[in-house]
C-alpha positions in Angstrom: 121.2 79.6 105.6 119.8 82.1 108.2 119.1 85.8 107.7 119.9 88.2 110.4 118.1 91.6 110.0 119.1 94.6 112.2 117.4 97.8 112.8 119.9 100.7 113.3 118.7 103.5 115.5 118.8 102.7 119.2 119.4 99.1 118.2 122.9 98.8 116.8 123.7 102.4 117.8 122.7 104.0 121.1 121.3 107.1 119.4 119.0 108.0 116.5 121.0 108.8 113.4 118.1 110.8 112.0 118.3 113.0 115.0 122.0 113.3 115.1 122.3 114.4 111.5 120.5 117.8 112.1 122.7 118.3 115.2 125.7 118.0 112.9 124.2 120.4 110.4 123.4 122.8 113.2 127.0 122.7 114.4 128.2 123.4 110.9 125.9 126.4 110.7 123.9 124.9 107.8 120.5 124.9 109.5 119.1 126.9 112.5 118.1 125.7 115.9 114.4 125.9 115.0 114.9 123.0 112.5 116.4 120.8 115.2 113.8 121.8 117.8 110.9 121.1 115.5 112.2 117.7 114.6 112.8 116.7 118.2 109.6 118.2 119.6 107.3 117.2 116.8 108.4 114.4 114.6 110.5 112.4 117.1 107.7 112.5 119.6 105.2 111.4 117.0 107.6 108.5 116.2 107.8 107.4 119.8 104.0 107.7 120.1 103.5 105.6 117.0 101.6 108.4 115.0 104.4 109.7 112.7 103.2 111.0 109.3 106.1 109.5 107.4 105.4 111.5 104.2 105.3 114.8 106.1 108.4 113.9 108.1 110.5 112.9 105.0 109.6 116.0 103.2 110.9 118.0 106.2 114.0 115.8 107.0 115.3 115.3 103.4 115.0 118.9 102.2 118.6 119.9 103.3 120.1 117.1 101.2 119.0 118.9 98.0 121.2 121.8 98.8 124.5 120.0 98.5 126.4 117.9 95.9 127.1 114.2 96.5 130.8 115.0 97.0 130.0 117.6 99.6 127.6 115.3 101.4 130.0 112.4 101.4 132.6 114.7 103.1 130.1 115.9 105.6 128.9 112.4 106.4 132.5 111.3 107.2 132.7 114.1 109.8 129.2 113.3 111.1 130.0 109.6 111.4 133.2 110.0 113.4 131.8 112.7 115.8 128.1 111.8 116.2 127.8 108.1 115.5 130.9 106.1 116.3 130.9 107.1 120.0 127.4 105.5 120.3 128.4 102.0 119.0 128.9 99.5 121.8 131.2 96.5 121.8 128.1 94.4 122.5 126.4 95.5 119.3 129.6 94.7 117.3 129.8 91.3 118.9 126.1 90.6 118.1 126.7 91.3 114.4 129.9 89.3 114.4 128.3 86.3 116.0 125.9 86.1 113.1 128.7 86.6 110.6 130.7 83.8 112.3 127.6 81.5 112.1 127.5 82.1 108.3 124.3 84.0 108.4 123.4 86.6 105.8 123.3 90.1 107.2 120.9 92.9 106.4 120.4 96.4 107.8 116.8 97.5 107.5 116.0 101.0 108.8 113.4 103.7 108.5 116.2 106.2 108.1 117.4 107.1 104.6 120.1 105.2 102.8 122.5 108.2 102.6 122.8 108.2 106.3 122.6 104.5 107.1 124.8 102.9 104.4 128.2 104.1 105.7 127.1 103.2 109.3 126.2 99.7 108.1 129.7 99.4 106.6 131.2 100.1 110.0 129.6 96.8 111.1 130.6 95.1 107.9 127.0 94.8 106.7 126.8 95.2 102.9 123.0 94.6 102.4 121.2 97.8 103.3 117.5 98.8 103.0 116.5 102.3 104.0 114.4 105.1 102.6 115.4 105.4 98.9 116.4 108.9 97.8 115.5 110.5 94.5 118.5 111.8 92.4 118.7 114.3 89.5 120.6 113.7 86.2 123.9 114.6 87.9 123.4 112.0 90.7 122.7 114.6 93.4 119.8 114.2 95.8 116.7 116.3 95.1 115.3 116.2 98.7 112.6 113.8 97.7 112.2 110.0 98.2 111.1 107.2 95.9 109.3 103.9 96.5 107.8 102.7 99.7 109.4 104.1 102.9 110.9 101.4 105.1 108.7 102.3 108.1 106.2 100.1 110.0 104.5 97.9 107.4 106.8 99.4 104.8 109.6 97.4 106.3 107.8 94.2 105.5 107.1 95.4 102.0 110.7 96.5 101.3 112.0 93.2 102.7 109.8 91.2 100.4 110.9 93.4 97.5 114.5 92.8 98.3 114.1 89.1 98.6 112.1 88.9 95.3 114.9 90.8 93.5 117.2 88.0 94.5 114.8 85.2 93.6 114.2 84.4 97.3 111.3 84.4 99.8 111.3 84.3 103.5 110.9 80.6 103.4 114.3 80.4 101.6 115.9 80.8 105.1 115.8 78.3 107.9 115.6 81.1 110.4 115.1 84.9 110.1 116.2 87.0 113.0 115.1 90.6 113.4 116.6 92.9 116.1 114.8 96.1 116.9 114.1 98.6 119.7 110.8 100.0 118.6 107.1 99.1 118.7 106.9 100.7 115.3 108.7 97.5 114.0 106.1 95.1 115.3 104.7 94.3 111.8 108.1 92.8 110.8 108.9 91.4 114.3 105.7 89.4 114.1 106.6 87.9 110.7 110.1 86.6 111.4 110.9 83.3 113.1 113.2 84.9 115.7 112.2 88.3 116.9 114.6 90.0 119.4 113.9 93.2 121.3 117.0 95.4 121.8 117.0 98.4 124.1 113.2 98.2 123.7 110.8 101.1 124.2 108.1 100.4 126.8 105.5 99.2 124.3 107.9 96.7 122.7 109.3 95.6 126.0 105.8 94.8 127.3 104.9 92.9 124.1 108.2 91.0 124.1 107.7 89.9 127.7 104.2 88.8 127.0 105.2 86.7 124.0 108.5 85.3 125.4 110.8 87.1 123.0 114.4 87.6 124.0 115.3 91.1 125.3 118.8 92.5 125.0 120.1 95.8 126.5 123.2 97.4 125.0 122.8 100.8 126.7 
């Protein structure tokens, strides 16, 4: 069996779900414009430049989740999904996932975004295996605004993949081929480890690396 791993933001969707969520909260009047501007002008630029402080970012980004119950958040996510995410899913992205499903490959979504945001989006693609930033919950099952474990970012994606495989009694050598589709140079640690790396809508740094190493490059934009 083969394993097909997909990044989410700007790979399977032509937007960044971590950026779209604050836009939704702003529209609902739940945060102010300064929150959105700070994320876009500070953290998103740091991500693009490859110098994001993931701990600092997650403390900032996850704080609003602690203000709502899970039931409230689930209702909000449904609105967010339909208005801010579904319009950014292309037929080509759906066909890519379906091609691996038709081939009998195991599917995994592996993202640096938190699991609250990405899990329902993964289900739109019919992907059940999901790895993202794990969120801390209180005794009532509500999010505290903190995270637990290793963030699935840069080398953390490699760590979390190995943990996921180990929990299932597997290793990377359990698969004949492992595909990984990503748009970002931040994902080079994992792209270099898999047998079949594929750049999708790549940023300039990843595009250059992919061209130099003969990796396939796809464009869904």
